[in-house]
Residue, then its C-alpha position, 0 to 999 in steps of 0.5 A: m489441466k491445472k489442479p486446484s492444489n497447484i501453487r501458481f494456479s492458486i496465486k492467479y486465482f487469488a489475484r484475479d478474484y480477490i486483489p483490486n485491479i489497478f488501471i492507469q486512466q490518463l496523464i494530465p497533461n497528456k504530453p511527453l514526460h520531462k525532467d522536473i516537470p510534474v504531471q498528474l496521473l489518474l489511477k483507477f482501483v476496481n473492487p472485484l469482491p462482493q464486499e466493500i473494501s477499505v484501501n490504504l496507500s503508502t509510497l516510498p519517501n521522496k528523494q528530497n526527503e531521503n537525506k533528511l530522514e537519514i540525518d535524523t536517524n543518525i542524530n537519534k542513534n548518536s544521541s541515544s548511544s551517548s546518553t545511555p550507558k551500555s549496561n543500561r541499554r542491555a538491561s532495558s533490552i532484557l527487561a522489555p516485554l516481548s512483542p505480540i509476534l515474538s511472545p509465545m502463544s498463550k491459551r486464548k479465551k473466547p471474547s466477543l472481539k479478537i483483533s490482532t495487533a501484529p503488523i502485516i507489512p512494515i511501512n516505516p519510511v526509514s526502513t522502506s527507503k532501502i527498497k530504492d537501492p535496486y532502482k538506483k543500481s539498475e540502468g534505465h530506471s528513473s527515480c521520481n517524487v510521488t504525491v498521493l493526496a487520497t491515501n485512504f478511501k473505500i470502494p463499494a462492493y461489486d454488484p453484477l445486477n447494477e453493472f449496466e445502470n447509470d452511476a449516481e453522484s455521491p457526496e463522497q466524490k468531493q473528497v480531496g484527491i478523489f477524481e471520480k467514484k463509480k459503482n465498484s471503482v474509485s479513481i484517484i489523482v497522483e502527482v509524479r515529478p520525474t527526476g531522472n535522465v533522458n530515456d529513463r523509465v519512470e516507475f514508482p512502487i506503491l504499497v496497497t493495503y486493503s481490508f474487507v469483512n465477510d458476513e460469515k465467520e470463516v475462522n474456527n473459535e478453537t484456532p487462534i486468530s492469525p495477524n491477517y484476521a480480526e474476528l468481529s461480532h458480525g463476521v471476520q475482517k481480513f487484511v491483505s497487503f501487496w506491492t505494485v509498481i506503476g510505470i508511466g513512460t520514459i523521460a523525453p528530451e527537452d524541446p529545443e527553443 
């Protein structure tokens, strides 16, 4: 029998009861994948929590924009190095104030609102573009261009009493990029254009960041608020981020004419 203190047991418990479930509903059109031919994908997010959650999605920069990002960063580095002397750069780095993460923890008072400004996971496209390296080196994986229209949306809370009731249409279903919204789930439209070779697997990573508010305050006022918490007047807001990889199949050879 597994003990609750087991790390693997805790991870499985958290993933099952706290992280939104993601399902691939349908490919539009439901045909084999071909290189440079875009397809639309329906991703369904299901909220297992009894609270409403706010979801934010981030993807890696598309292949066609990578070179432009690298050129822009190199130009900025060259211009800053040529215009700023070394002594000034050193002085500015010493006199610059420390960030909220690196600064020493000062004695906090007890205000009515405590919000941490520390980032949870960096989602800068320039830095996250390096994550594509393992996909390029490994064989059988295809890079692809991904477009997500609905990057921010809310999923209603899970209510077991309304599980078997008919879904009522809401005006929020008309939001751009949202295909369907039911009970505790939201289906969004994602466009994928494979750019690899034949028989390569088409996979792409997505950074999912979501937040929810607990009615009860779970954080003691005597302890400082961590970067993943924000103490509000009506409860505690929690932030969770995780990476997930979506695979939709392999690239098929072109049909003979």
